Backbone as CSV, one residue per row, in Angstrom:
resi,resn,N_x,N_y,N_z,CA_x,CA_y,CA_z,C_x,C_y,C_z
1,UNK,0.830,-1.203,0.000,0.000,0.000,0.000,0.861,1.248,0.000
2,UNK,1.927,1.229,0.736,2.837,2.370,0.749,3.385,2.605,-0.660
3,UNK,3.703,1.551,-1.368,4.228,1.666,-2.735,3.220,2.331,-3.664
4,UNK,1.930,1.916,-3.553,0.906,2.500,-4.412,0.634,3.942,-4.034
5,UNK,0.699,4.260,-2.777,0.512,5.647,-2.344,1.635,6.534,-2.871
6,UNK,2.871,6.021,-2.861,4.007,6.799,-3.362,3.888,7.036,-4.861
7,UNK,3.383,6.092,-5.603,3.230,6.255,-7.032,2.246,7.358,-7.376
8,UNK,1.226,7.554,-6.497,0.200,8.530,-6.766,0.536,9.895,-6.204
9,UNK,1.660,10.057,-5.577,2.038,11.342,-4.984,2.724,12.203,-6.019
10,UNK,2.516,13.542,-5.871,3.255,14.440,-6.750,4.624,14.708,-6.154
11,UNK,5.428,15.541,-6.837,6.834,15.704,-6.451,7.015,16.241,-5.043
12,UNK,6.321,17.347,-4.589,6.523,17.841,-3.219,6.107,16.836,-2.154
13,UNK,4.951,16.175,-2.404,4.486,15.183,-1.430,5.457,14.011,-1.366
14,UNK,5.999,13.641,-2.569,6.934,12.511,-2.614,8.210,12.836,-1.844
15,UNK,8.711,14.083,-2.012,9.922,14.467,-1.287,9.684,14.464,0.215
16,UNK,8.480,14.963,0.643,8.169,14.990,2.074,8.028,13.580,2.624
17,UNK,7.407,12.710,1.808,7.179,11.354,2.296,8.461,10.553,2.396
18,UNK,9.509,10.950,1.616,10.753,10.213,1.636,11.744,10.738,2.673
19,UNK,11.391,11.801,3.416,12.277,12.269,4.477,12.416,11.199,5.555
20,UNK,13.531,11.194,6.245,13.858,10.092,7.164,12.821,9.938,8.269
21,UNK,12.503,11.070,8.962,11.568,10.982,10.097,10.184,10.588,9.627
22,UNK,9.748,11.241,8.541,8.396,10.952,8.055,8.287,9.512,7.591
23,UNK,9.318,9.048,6.888,9.292,7.673,6.392,9.277,6.673,7.537
24,UNK,9.999,6.954,8.596,10.038,6.057,9.755,8.682,5.971,10.425
25,UNK,8.049,7.176,10.605,6.735,7.202,11.262,5.700,6.483,10.419
26,UNK,5.701,6.788,9.119,4.709,6.164,8.250,4.913,4.659,8.152
27,UNK,6.164,4.251,8.087,6.441,2.819,8.018,5.951,2.112,9.276
28,UNK,6.183,2.749,10.423,5.703,2.152,11.681,4.196,2.071,11.712
29,UNK,3.553,3.129,11.241,2.089,3.119,11.251,1.549,2.044,10.331
30,UNK,2.189,1.917,9.148,1.726,0.892,8.210,1.926,-0.499,8.776
31,UNK,3.107,-0.717,9.389,3.369,-2.048,9.960,2.403,-2.347,11.108
32,UNK,2.069,-1.312,11.913,1.108,-1.537,12.990,-0.255,-1.886,12.457
33,UNK,-0.639,-1.195,11.404,-1.942,-1.495,10.798,-1.972,-2.898,10.224
34,UNK,-0.882,-3.260,9.537,-0.828,-4.607,8.963,-0.846,-5.686,10.053
35,UNK,-0.250,-5.391,11.208,-0.184,-6.381,12.302,-1.547,-6.652,12.897
36,UNK,-2.368,-5.561,12.954,-3.674,-5.698,13.585,-4.723,-6.295,12.665
37,UNK,-4.464,-6.330,11.370,-5.473,-6.822,10.425,-5.339,-8.332,10.251
38,UNK,-6.468,-9.002,10.048,-6.431,-10.453,9.808,-5.715,-10.781,8.505
39,UNK,-5.169,-11.961,8.469,-4.379,-12.353,7.296,-5.222,-12.417,6.039
40,UNK,-6.465,-12.965,6.150,-7.302,-13.089,4.954,-7.728,-11.716,4.420
41,UNK,-8.011,-10.792,5.359,-8.379,-9.444,4.939,-7.188,-8.723,4.298
42,UNK,-5.999,-8.959,4.874,-4.798,-8.341,4.322,-4.511,-8.855,2.924
43,UNK,-4.653,-10.157,2.727,-4.425,-10.738,1.402,-5.441,-10.231,0.385
44,UNK,-6.696,-10.106,0.835,-7.738,-9.605,-0.074,-7.450,-8.173,-0.493
45,UNK,-6.989,-7.353,0.482,-6.673,-5.950,0.183,-5.490,-5.856,-0.779
46,UNK,-4.436,-6.661,-0.507,-3.286,-6.652,-1.402,-3.664,-7.127,-2.804
47,UNK,-4.528,-8.156,-2.863,-4.964,-8.651,-4.163,-5.751,-7.604,-4.931
48,UNK,-6.611,-6.857,-4.196,-7.390,-5.804,-4.853,-6.489,-4.701,-5.388
49,UNK,-5.501,-4.320,-4.531,-4.565,-3.284,-4.968,-3.744,-3.746,-6.187
50,UNK,-3.297,-5.003,-6.141,-2.525,-5.537,-7.258,-3.363,-5.618,-8.529
51,UNK,-4.655,-5.979,-8.381,-5.542,-6.056,-9.539,-5.739,-4.684,-10.157
52,UNK,-5.970,-3.699,-9.289,-6.162,-2.335,-9.802,-4.915,-1.833,-10.531
53,UNK,-3.760,-2.093,-9.919,-2.523,-1.653,-10.555,-2.270,-2.414,-11.858
54,UNK,-2.596,-3.705,-11.855,-2.442,-4.495,-13.069,-3.319,-3.986,-14.208
55,UNK,-4.552,-3.605,-13.864,-5.442,-3.050,-14.881,-4.883,-1.725,-15.436
56,UNK,-4.315,-0.922,-14.536,-3.710,0.331,-14.988,-2.529,0.059,-15.924
57,UNK,-1.728,-0.957,-15.580,-0.586,-1.297,-16.439,-1.066,-1.764,-17.806
58,UNK,-2.124,-2.608,-17.828,-2.658,-3.074,-19.104,-3.218,-1.915,-19.930
59,UNK,-3.926,-0.998,-19.248,-4.466,0.164,-19.956,-3.343,1.030,-20.516
60,UNK,-2.264,1.203,-19.714,-1.135,2.004,-20.180,-0.466,1.354,-21.381
61,UNK,-0.296,0.024,-21.340,0.297,-0.688,-22.473,-0.565,-0.554,-23.728
62,UNK,-1.902,-0.674,-23.528,-2.805,-0.542,-24.675,-2.718,0.859,-25.274
63,UNK,-2.702,1.878,-24.402,-2.595,3.260,-24.885,-1.269,3.466,-25.605
64,UNK,-0.202,2.897,-25.072,1.124,3.046,-25.683,1.148,2.428,-27.081
65,UNK,0.613,1.205,-27.194,0.632,0.515,-28.490,-0.231,1.260,-29.509
66,UNK,-1.453,1.645,-29.092,-2.352,2.343,-30.019,-1.772,3.714,-30.404
67,UNK,-1.198,4.405,-29.416,-0.608,5.713,-29.700,0.562,5.617,-30.663
68,UNK,1.425,4.608,-30.486,2.549,4.428,-31.403,2.055,4.136,-32.818
69,UNK,0.982,3.363,-32.923,0.397,3.057,-34.237,-0.165,4.317,-34.886
70,UNK,-0.846,5.161,-34.097,-1.413,6.408,-34.632,-0.296,7.351,-35.099
71,UNK,0.775,7.458,-34.300,1.899,8.311,-34.689,2.485,7.844,-36.019
72,UNK,2.627,6.531,-36.178,3.159,5.986,-37.424,2.253,6.315,-38.605
73,UNK,0.927,6.197,-38.416,-0.016,6.518,-39.489,0.059,7.992,-39.867
74,UNK,0.120,8.869,-38.854,0.182,10.306,-39.128,1.451,10.664,-39.890
75,UNK,2.590,10.065,-39.496,3.848,10.355,-40.183,3.800,9.878,-41.635
76,UNK,3.223,8.713,-41.867,3.116,8.217,-43.248,2.231,9.126,-44.083
77,UNK,1.123,9.618,-43.477,0.222,10.508,-44.209,0.919,11.823,-44.552
78,UNK,1.712,12.344,-43.623,2.438,13.592,-43.872,3.461,13.403,-44.980
79,UNK,4.202,12.296,-44.938,5.199,12.047,-45.980,4.536,11.894,-47.353
80,UNK,3.384,11.196,-47.406,2.681,11.044,-48.688,2.209,12.400,-49.207
81,UNK,1.707,13.245,-48.289,1.240,14.563,-48.699,2.360,15.417,-49.276
82,UNK,3.519,15.411,-48.620,4.649,16.178,-49.131,5.144,15.622,-50.457
83,UNK,5.086,14.298,-50.613,5.522,13.682,-51.868,4.599,14.073,-53.015
84,UNK,3.290,14.082,-52.757,2.331,14.470,-53.795,2.526,15.917,-54.228
85,UNK,2.816,16.786,-53.267,2.984,18.206,-53.577,4.406,18.549,-54.018
86,UNK,5.275,17.544,-54.053,6.671,17.717,-54.467,7.355,18.817,-53.654
87,UNK,7.165,18.750,-52.341,7.756,19.740,-51.448,9.243,19.494,-51.288
88,UNK,9.937,20.515,-50.748,11.371,20.387,-50.495,11.632,19.235,-49.525
89,UNK,12.607,18.366,-49.819,12.914,17.260,-48.899,13.267,17.738,-47.493
90,UNK,13.933,18.902,-47.393,14.299,19.423,-46.071,13.067,19.715,-45.242
91,UNK,12.056,20.361,-45.842,10.823,20.675,-45.126,10.095,19.406,-44.716
92,UNK,10.033,18.430,-45.624,9.360,17.168,-45.324,10.025,16.450,-44.154
93,UNK,11.347,16.390,-44.153,12.079,15.730,-43.074,11.879,16.445,-41.748
94,UNK,11.908,17.787,-41.780,11.757,18.548,-40.543,10.365,18.348,-39.940
95,UNK,9.328,18.487,-40.748,7.966,18.331,-40.236,7.748,16.923,-39.704
96,UNK,8.291,15.936,-40.408,8.170,14.549,-39.948,8.838,14.365,-38.586
97,UNK,10.025,14.928,-38.402,10.728,14.814,-37.123,9.973,15.543,-36.017
98,UNK,9.439,16.735,-36.340,8.701,17.509,-35.345,7.454,16.761,-34.879
99,UNK,6.705,16.215,-35.820,5.493,15.455,-35.467,5.865,14.216,-34.657
100,UNK,6.953,13.560,-35.021,7.385,12.359,-34.307,7.738,12.679,-32.852
101,UNK,8.530,13.744,-32.632,8.940,14.108,-31.264,7.735,14.541,-30.435
102,UNK,6.892,15.431,-31.010,5.723,15.915,-30.274,4.772,14.763,-29.938
103,UNK,4.567,13.859,-30.894,3.668,12.733,-30.652,4.156,11.825,-29.537
104,UNK,5.459,11.530,-29.530,5.990,10.643,-28.495,5.992,11.296,-27.119
105,UNK,6.233,12.606,-27.045,6.178,13.286,-25.749,4.758,13.225,-25.188
106,UNK,3.766,13.528,-26.024,2.371,13.476,-25.571,1.988,12.057,-25.177
107,UNK,2.411,11.075,-25.958,2.064,9.680,-25.666,2.665,9.231,-24.340
108,UNK,3.916,9.592,-24.075,4.558,9.193,-22.821,3.855,9.826,-21.625
109,UNK,3.476,11.102,-21.749,2.777,11.766,-20.646,1.442,11.096,-20.379
110,UNK,0.695,10.767,-21.441,-0.604,10.099,-21.266,-0.416,8.718,-20.658
111,UNK,0.601,7.995,-21.126,0.843,6.647,-20.602,1.198,6.685,-19.125
112,UNK,2.083,7.589,-18.714,2.465,7.717,-17.307,1.276,8.144,-16.472
113,UNK,0.450,9.050,-16.989,-0.741,9.491,-16.262,-1.722,8.349,-16.058
114,UNK,-1.811,7.454,-17.024,-2.725,6.301,-16.905,-2.321,5.391,-15.753
115,UNK,-1.044,5.325,-15.433,-0.575,4.504,-14.313,-0.927,5.104,-12.954
116,UNK,-1.452,6.310,-12.949,-1.829,6.948,-11.694,-0.765,7.867,-11.148
117,UNK,0.343,8.057,-11.869,1.415,8.941,-11.425,1.069,10.368,-11.813
118,UNK,1.198,11.290,-10.882,0.866,12.686,-11.122,1.888,13.298,-12.090
119,UNK,1.394,13.837,-13.215,2.282,14.380,-14.248,2.345,15.903,-14.236
120,UNK,1.749,16.528,-13.215,1.758,17.998,-13.172,3.175,18.538,-13.094
121,UNK,3.973,17.951,-12.194,5.357,18.410,-12.041,6.172,18.139,-13.304
122,UNK,5.910,17.002,-13.955,6.627,16.674,-15.187,6.304,17.672,-16.293
123,UNK,5.015,18.028,-16.414,4.615,18.996,-17.433,5.231,20.365,-17.162
124,UNK,5.235,20.773,-15.894,5.851,22.057,-15.545,7.342,22.055,-15.843
125,UNK,8.001,20.924,-15.580,9.438,20.820,-15.863,9.707,20.910,-17.359
126,UNK,8.877,20.253,-18.171,9.046,20.327,-19.624,8.820,21.743,-20.145
127,UNK,7.801,22.426,-19.588,7.523,23.792,-20.018,8.680,24.731,-19.666
128,UNK,9.188,24.592,-18.437,10.309,25.437,-18.024,11.554,25.157,-18.861
129,UNK,11.810,23.876,-19.127,12.951,23.519,-19.957,12.817,24.054,-21.368
130,UNK,11.608,23.964,-21.940,11.383,24.495,-23.280,11.589,25.998,-23.350
131,UNK,11.130,26.717,-22.305,11.321,28.170,-22.280,12.805,28.520,-22.183
132,UNK,13.537,27.801,-21.325,14.973,28.079,-21.176,15.718,27.811,-22.469
133,UNK,15.382,26.714,-23.130,16.045,26.391,-24.395,15.714,27.430,-25.463
134,UNK,14.435,27.880,-25.498,14.040,28.883,-26.471,14.770,30.197,-26.291
135,UNK,14.954,30.620,-25.026,15.673,31.863,-24.758,17.149,31.738,-25.114
136,UNK,17.728,30.578,-24.827,19.153,30.382,-25.120,19.414,30.294,-26.625
137,UNK,18.432,29.833,-27.377,18.607,29.638,-28.815,17.740,30.602,-29.613
138,UNK,17.601,31.836,-29.127,16.720,32.797,-29.785,17.163,33.052,-31.234
139,UNK,18.478,33.191,-31.448,18.960,33.406,-32.816,18.690,32.213,-33.711
140,UNK,18.882,31.023,-33.164,18.615,29.809,-33.941,17.138,29.672,-34.250
141,UNK,16.289,30.057,-33.289,14.844,29.993,-33.515,14.449,30.948,-34.645
142,UNK,15.071,32.137,-34.686,14.799,33.083,-35.766,15.212,32.500,-37.115
143,UNK,16.376,31.873,-37.162,16.815,31.242,-38.408,15.917,30.078,-38.788
144,UNK,15.456,29.359,-37.774,14.545,28.243,-38.004,13.239,28.734,-38.620
145,UNK,12.681,29.832,-38.056,11.448,30.397,-38.608,11.685,30.905,-40.032
146,UNK,12.847,31.543,-40.253,13.169,31.994,-41.605,13.294,30.841,-42.581
147,UNK,13.868,29.727,-42.123,13.971,28.550,-42.976,12.614,28.009,-43.373
148,UNK,11.674,28.009,-42.425,10.313,27.566,-42.748,9.693,28.465,-43.818
149,UNK,9.880,29.790,-43.666,9.326,30.714,-44.649,9.920,30.464,-46.035
150,UNK,11.233,30.248,-46.097,11.874,30.012,-47.394,11.401,28.706,-48.015
151,UNK,11.242,27.665,-47.185,10.845,26.363,-47.715,9.374,26.328,-48.121
152,UNK,8.555,27.161,-47.467,7.125,27.174,-47.783,6.842,28.058,-48.997
153,UNK,7.380,29.291,-49.006,7.060,30.244,-50.069,8.006,30.136,-51.263
154,UNK,9.166,29.534,-51.100,10.096,29.224,-52.191,10.444,30.443,-53.069
155,UNK,11.068,31.477,-52.515,11.523,32.575,-53.368,12.663,32.146,-54.291
156,UNK,13.304,31.047,-53.963,14.323,30.460,-54.824,14.435,28.986,-54.499
157,UNK,15.164,28.250,-55.337,15.338,26.820,-55.131,16.793,26.466,-55.401
158,UNK,17.167,25.250,-55.047,18.535,24.793,-55.309,18.817,24.849,-56.805
159,UNK,19.956,25.424,-57.162,20.333,25.579,-58.558,20.107,26.977,-59.097
160,UNK,19.334,27.813,-58.392,19.101,29.192,-58.833,20.318,30.064,-58.522
161,UNK,20.520,31.074,-59.355,21.567,32.081,-59.109,20.890,33.283,-58.457
162,UNK,21.306,33.609,-57.229,20.664,34.700,-56.493,21.714,35.694,-55.999
163,UNK,21.226,36.891,-55.687,22.022,37.914,-55.027,21.304,38.299,-53.746
164,UNK,21.987,38.127,-52.595,21.373,38.413,-51.307,22.451,38.647,-50.269
165,UNK,22.163,39.560,-49.335,23.069,39.846,-48.221,24.477,40.210,-48.699
166,UNK,24.569,40.856,-49.863,25.860,41.275,-50.374,26.651,40.189,-51.069
167,UNK,26.040,39.033,-51.310,26.718,37.920,-51.987,25.891,37.482,-53.196
168,UNK,26.583,36.888,-54.161,25.926,36.363,-55.353,26.486,34.986,-55.649
169,UNK,25.603,34.047,-55.977,26.066,32.699,-56.291,24.916,31.762,-56.555
170,UNK,25.262,30.532,-56.869,24.275,29.484,-57.123,23.903,28.816,-55.802
171,UNK,22.607,28.646,-55.583,22.126,28.008,-54.349,22.457,26.521,-54.407
172,UNK,23.257,26.089,-53.449,23.638,24.673,-53.399,22.692,23.876,-52.515
173,UNK,22.304,24.458,-51.399,21.498,23.706,-50.429,20.683,24.673,-49.581
174,UNK,19.436,24.293,-49.296,18.582,25.054,-48.384,18.195,24.111,-47.251
175,UNK,18.694,24.392,-46.046,18.271,23.594,-44.904,17.447,24.448,-43.957
176,UNK,17.159,23.927,-42.785,16.177,24.575,-41.928,16.715,25.810,-41.241
177,UNK,18.022,26.005,-41.153,18.560,27.185,-40.468,19.481,28.026,-41.351
178,UNK,19.961,27.522,-42.471,20.886,28.288,-43.303,20.761,27.868,-44.763
179,UNK,21.337,28.720,-45.618,21.353,28.463,-47.059,22.791,28.577,-47.549
180,UNK,23.220,27.620,-48.374,24.584,27.604,-48.884,24.615,28.089,-50.329
181,UNK,25.516,29.041,-50.596,25.737,29.538,-51.948,27.135,29.159,-52.422
182,UNK,27.275,28.913,-53.717,28.578,28.731,-54.346,28.776,29.915,-55.281
183,UNK,29.780,30.752,-54.996,30.018,31.936,-55.803,30.670,31.564,-57.132
184,UNK,30.757,32.550,-58.029,31.317,32.285,-59.360,32.808,31.973,-59.284
185,UNK,33.483,32.396,-58.196,34.901,32.050,-58.035,35.083,30.856,-57.095
186,UNK,34.001,30.050,-56.960,34.039,28.765,-56.257,34.309,28.892,-54.755
187,UNK,33.640,29.857,-54.134,33.653,29.962,-52.679,32.287,29.555,-52.147
188,UNK,32.268,28.950,-50.974,31.007,28.571,-50.339,30.625,29.623,-49.304
189,UNK,29.420,30.180,-49.452,28.899,31.190,-48.536,27.691,30.598,-47.817
190,UNK,27.696,30.673,-46.485,26.571,30.173,-45.687,25.823,31.378,-45.120
191,UNK,24.567,31.535,-45.522,23.748,32.661,-45.090,22.705,32.181,-44.087
192,UNK,22.560,32.848,-42.934,21.505,32.473,-41.975,20.129,32.782,-42.549
193,UNK,19.206,31.868,-42.389,17.893,32.019,-43.006,17.081,33.157,-42.412
194,UNK,17.343,33.511,-41.130,16.598,34.605,-40.523,16.829,35.903,-41.273
195,UNK,18.094,36.261,-41.473,18.417,37.487,-42.207,18.037,37.363,-43.680
196,UNK,18.193,36.177,-44.248,17.900,35.975,-45.667,16.419,36.153,-45.967
197,UNK,15.554,35.624,-45.107,14.111,35.719,-45.340,13.583,37.125,-45.119
198,UNK,14.294,37.942,-44.323,13.843,39.308,-44.044,14.509,40.353,-44.931
199,UNK,15.439,39.936,-45.800,16.155,40.871,-46.648,15.704,40.789,-48.098
200,UNK,16.369,41.584,-48.930,16.077,41.591,-50.367,16.780,40.422,-51.053
201,UNK,16.052,39.756,-51.941,16.595,38.617,-52.686,16.404,38.880,-54.171
202,UNK,17.481,38.871,-54.910,17.424,39.026,-56.361,17.653,37.652,-56.990
203,UNK,16.557,37.035,-57.428,16.643,35.706,-58.034,16.827,35.864,-59.540
204,UNK,18.073,35.746,-59.982,18.394,35.924,-61.398,17.813,34.794,-62.246
205,UNK,17.615,33.635,-61.658,17.157,32.458,-62.402,15.647,32.247,-62.327
206,UNK,14.917,33.263,-61.883,13.476,33.080,-61.686,12.740,32.847,-63.001
207,UNK,13.247,33.430,-64.105,12.579,33.314,-65.399,13.538,32.721,-66.431
208,UNK,12.960,32.202,-67.503,13.763,31.519,-68.516,14.496,32.499,-69.432
209,UNK,14.010,33.743,-69.541,14.612,34.719,-70.433,15.205,35.882,-69.644
210,UNK,16.284,36.489,-70.184,16.879,37.694,-69.591,17.227,38.688,-70.702
211,UNK,17.232,39.943,-70.342,17.591,40.985,-71.300,19.028,41.427,-71.065
212,UNK,19.796,41.505,-72.156,21.180,41.975,-72.100,21.180,43.462,-72.424
213,UNK,21.678,44.281,-71.504,21.776,45.725,-71.717,23.243,46.113,-71.837
214,UNK,23.591,46.804,-72.924,24.971,47.237,-73.162,24.959,48.713,-73.539
215,UNK,25.868,49.478,-72.928,26.019,50.888,-73.275,27.200,51.038,-74.228
216,UNK,26.969,51.749,-75.352,27.989,51.926,-76.378,28.196,53.426,-76.586
217,UNK,29.438,53.873,-76.460,29.772,55.283,-76.642,30.524,55.473,-77.963
218,UNK,30.067,56.441,-78.768,30.729,56.741,-80.036,31.063,58.227,-80.066
219,UNK,31.912,58.598,-81.008,32.375,59.985,-81.106,31.269,60.898,-81.631
220,UNK,31.344,62.144,-81.202,30.445,63.141,-81.777,30.716,63.259,-83.273
221,UNK,29.662,63.441,-84.016,29.761,63.507,-85.472,29.409,62.199,-86.140
222,UNK,29.302,61.108,-85.376,28.912,59.811,-85.959,27.440,59.868,-86.368
223,UNK,27.121,59.168,-87.458,25.736,59.108,-87.940,24.921,58.203,-87.002
224,UNK,23.921,58.772,-86.332,23.135,58.021,-85.349,22.433,56.825,-85.980
225,UNK,21.853,57.024,-87.175,21.144,55.925,-87.826,22.098,54.811,-88.232
226,UNK,23.292,55.195,-88.663,24.289,54.189,-89.040,24.731,53.387,-87.813
227,UNK,24.876,54.071,-86.677,25.252,53.358,-85.439,24.153,52.377,-85.052
228,UNK,22.902,52.818,-85.107,21.788,51.927,-84.758,21.749,50.706,-85.673
229,UNK,21.892,50.947,-86.959,21.839,49.842,-87.926,22.988,48.866,-87.700
230,UNK,24.183,49.394,-87.402,25.336,48.526,-87.187,25.126,47.651,-85.942
231,UNK,24.659,48.245,-84.872,24.454,47.476,-83.635,23.383,46.406,-83.817
232,UNK,22.293,46.741,-84.504,21.240,45.749,-84.739,21.738,44.628,-85.648
233,UNK,22.610,44.958,-86.601,23.160,43.926,-87.486,24.085,42.988,-86.720
234,UNK,24.857,43.524,-85.786,25.726,42.681,-84.962,24.891,41.714,-84.126
235,UNK,23.820,42.211,-83.537,22.940,41.344,-82.728,22.308,40.259,-83.596
236,UNK,21.841,40.643,-84.785,21.148,39.685,-85.662,22.071,38.597,-86.171
237,UNK,23.378,38.810,-86.139,24.313,37.822,-86.675,24.510,36.627,-85.751
238,UNK,24.006,36.708,-84.532,24.193,35.606,-83.580,22.819,35.069,-83.148
239,UNK,22.521,33.783,-83.419,21.200,33.231,-83.078,20.965,33.100,-81.568
240,UNK,21.974,33.391,-80.763,21.775,33.315,-79.319,20.805,34.395,-78.838
241,UNK,20.658,35.472,-79.662,19.734,36.549,-79.309,18.359,36.252,-79.901
242,UNK,17.306,36.611,-79.154,15.927,36.292,-79.517,15.207,37.543,-80.001
243,UNK,14.051,37.311,-80.631,13.221,38.429,-81.069,11.806,38.227,-80.588
244,UNK,10.889,39.033,-81.112,9.499,38.988,-80.642,8.800,37.691,-81.011
245,UNK,9.419,36.886,-81.859,8.821,35.594,-82.180,8.887,34.600,-81.036
246,UNK,9.714,34.863,-80.062,9.815,34.011,-78.871,8.924,34.586,-77.769
247,UNK,8.002,33.804,-77.211,7.131,34.320,-76.146,7.943,34.869,-74.981
248,UNK,7.622,36.090,-74.582,8.311,36.725,-73.469,9.469,37.602,-73.882
249,UNK,9.910,37.485,-75.124,11.036,38.289,-75.611,10.526,39.434,-76.469
250,UNK,11.441,40.339,-76.837,11.110,41.461,-77.699,12.233,41.647,-78.713
251,UNK,11.947,42.394,-79.758,12.974,42.655,-80.768,14.102,43.481,-80.167
252,UNK,15.326,43.311,-80.679,16.443,44.140,-80.202,16.117,45.626,-80.365
253,UNK,16.659,46.412,-79.436,16.322,47.839,-79.392,17.590,48.653,-79.198
254,UNK,17.721,49.774,-79.953,18.863,50.678,-79.824,18.337,52.110,-79.802
255,UNK,18.870,52.918,-78.887,18.478,54.323,-78.820,19.584,55.132,-78.167
256,UNK,19.591,56.450,-78.457,20.548,57.336,-77.790,20.060,57.559,-76.360
257,UNK,20.897,57.228,-75.400,20.505,57.344,-73.995,21.088,58.561,-73.303
258,UNK,22.229,59.102,-73.832,22.857,60.222,-73.139,23.839,60.926,-74.065
259,UNK,23.900,62.251,-73.906,24.909,63.046,-74.589,25.946,63.444,-73.549
260,UNK,27.033,62.694,-73.523,28.075,62.936,-72.526,29.013,64.043,-72.989
261,UNK,29.986,64.382,-72.142,30.919,65.458,-72.461,31.741,65.152,-73.704
262,UNK,32.159,63.868,-73.831,33.063,63.524,-74.934,32.504,62.456,-75.856
263,UNK,31.242,62.072,-75.654,30.710,60.962,-76.461,29.196,61.034,-76.553
264,UNK,28.694,60.315,-77.535,27.258,60.068,-77.656,27.028,58.629,-77.205
265,UNK,26.200,58.446,-76.187,25.998,57.123,-75.586,24.716,56.486,-76.119
266,UNK,24.856,55.257,-76.634,23.720,54.474,-77.108,23.461,53.327,-76.118
267,UNK,22.201,52.967,-75.975,21.828,51.793,-75.170,21.311,50.712,-76.108
268,UNK,21.910,49.531,-76.003,21.503,48.377,-76.803,20.864,47.351,-75.880
269,UNK,19.676,46.888,-76.239,18.963,45.879,-75.446,18.582,44.716,-76.347
270,UNK,18.912,43.514,-75.905,18.579,42.313,-76.673,18.264,41.184,-75.689
271,UNK,17.335,40.314,-76.065,16.889,39.225,-75.190,17.611,37.925,-75.537
272,UNK,17.809,37.111,-74.502,18.422,35.793,-74.682,17.923,34.874,-73.582
273,UNK,18.241,33.595,-73.696,17.878,32.651,-72.629,18.707,32.948,-71.389
274,UNK,18.104,32.760,-70.218,18.798,33.074,-68.968,20.102,32.299,-68.840
275,UNK,20.112,31.056,-69.298,21.322,30.232,-69.200,22.433,30.736,-70.118
276,UNK,22.078,31.528,-71.149,23.070,32.037,-72.100,23.428,33.492,-71.837
277,UNK,22.996,34.052,-70.707,23.147,35.489,-70.488,24.602,35.932,-70.569
278,UNK,25.474,35.310,-69.797,26.860,35.780,-69.747,27.590,35.537,-71.063
279,UNK,27.288,34.423,-71.704,27.904,34.173,-73.017,27.480,35.250,-74.011
280,UNK,26.193,35.617,-73.983,25.696,36.649,-74.887,26.281,38.016,-74.547
281,UNK,26.397,38.317,-73.278,26.920,39.610,-72.836,28.367,39.806,-73.283
282,UNK,29.205,38.803,-73.020,30.622,38.923,-73.382,30.811,38.919,-74.907
283,UNK,30.044,38.108,-75.607,30.153,38.065,-77.074,29.778,39.418,-77.662
284,UNK,28.726,40.013,-77.134,28.252,41.288,-77.663,29.295,42.396,-77.451
285,UNK,29.885,42.460,-76.266,30.914,43.474,-76.008,32.117,43.305,-76.935
286,UNK,32.554,42.075,-77.097,33.731,41.825,-77.942,33.471,42.202,-79.388
287,UNK,32.312,41.834,-79.912,32.033,42.094,-81.328,31.719,43.564,-81.592
288,UNK,31.150,44.259,-80.630,30.978,45.705,-80.796,32.337,46.383,-80.886
289,UNK,33.270,45.954,-80.028,34.605,46.559,-80.009,35.364,46.279,-81.307
290,UNK,35.238,45.068,-81.826,36.023,44.694,-83.007,35.361,45.127,-84.322
291,UNK,34.045,45.156,-84.394,33.372,45.401,-85.665,33.019,46.864,-85.923
292,UNK,32.681,47.615,-84.883,32.281,49.003,-85.131,33.384,49.809,-85.822
293,UNK,34.620,49.814,-85.309,35.655,50.608,-85.992,36.091,49.990,-87.318
294,UNK,36.306,48.671,-87.347,36.871,48.040,-88.539,35.873,47.861,-89.653
295,UNK,34.706,47.328,-89.380,33.737,47.002,-90.409,32.831,48.175,-90.767
296,UNK,32.477,48.985,-89.781,31.497,50.043,-90.022,32.109,51.441,-89.970
297,UNK,33.383,51.546,-89.589,34.033,52.847,-89.580,33.508,53.793,-88.516
298,UNK,33.003,53.270,-87.458,32.472,54.090,-86.359,33.486,54.050,-85.223
299,UNK,33.979,55.206,-84.814,35.059,55.274,-83.844,34.550,55.499,-82.416
300,UNK,35.320,54.960,-81.490,35.043,55.192,-80.074,35.748,56.475,-79.630
301,UNK,35.171,57.218,-78.731,35.771,58.493,-78.333,36.789,58.320,-77.211
302,UNK,37.604,59.340,-77.068,38.485,59.450,-75.912,38.104,60.737,-75.187
303,UNK,38.261,60.728,-73.904,37.943,61.931,-73.157,38.873,63.062,-73.593
304,UNK,38.267,64.219,-73.803,39.036,65.365,-74.259,38.879,66.523,-73.288
305,UNK,39.932,67.291,-73.170,39.910,68.472,-72.313,40.502,69.641,-73.114
306,UNK,39.691,70.621,-73.380,40.143,71.796,-74.096,40.653,72.839,-73.113
307,UNK,41.913,73.272,-73.335,42.533,74.279,-72.479,42.738,75.544,-73.285
308,UNK,42.187,76.621,-72.834,42.313,77.922,-73.506,43.258,78.802,-72.693
309,UNK,44.344,79.256,-73.342,45.346,80.113,-72.689,45.092,81.553,-73.107
310,UNK,44.858,82.394,-72.139,44.620,83.823,-72.408,45.831,84.609,-71.975
311,UNK,46.456,85.282,-72.952,47.636,86.098,-72.643,47.231,87.431,-72.003
């Protein structure tokens, strides 16, 4: 009986009951009571107590088995749902782990409570521990929340070229607390998801097409129409550039954008596939430099400074 009473006590009562003086007095009282009771009555009482405890153990085992089965079903349903929606593997793994941990904590508390053990102190201890851990890991929690936002709303995906937090590179991996970039000079940059989700993100790979913009400066006195025709002919000579026949693209465009001190500045715009952007950009600069003076007789200017001497 003392054993069953101790199982049903909460933490303060249990500590008081286990003190030396109290335990001695209670033990003496229990032994005196047992001495005065008839043997058949004592056996019947012990049998009743054992039966009740046995039923509680069976109920706890049943709850444990059924709860474990339910947790398994819920996890399978979550994994199937993420698979159907083709969600990020990182998000699927995280949610599965979170549901698994939360389910087992709840199941253990229910199972222990079924045995008649007071779980109030245990719940308070878990709450206090969770609060302490949350305060100690406040920065990690922020990155964790940012990771959820990135994985749910998907402003970019692995393989995209992005510019964020002062860095530019290809996204190698998105996990729950950070994102890894590989820069064009083969450096690995790890960005915390908290700052990344709250900052500006330039996703260069968001669309299949990109526009190449090039500024071309020619000398004053050059024929504007001849410059436009030459630039459009250079663009048309390379099939890497697209026209209005491609959905989302437009015909190449040339116009005077600025009259500088020593030059007339033209802006050339042409569309290409996003994957061919840099190849198109470098090819265009090289061929403008080599063909305008040699093939079309259009010269590039040099900065000039006129000095007037007054005697």
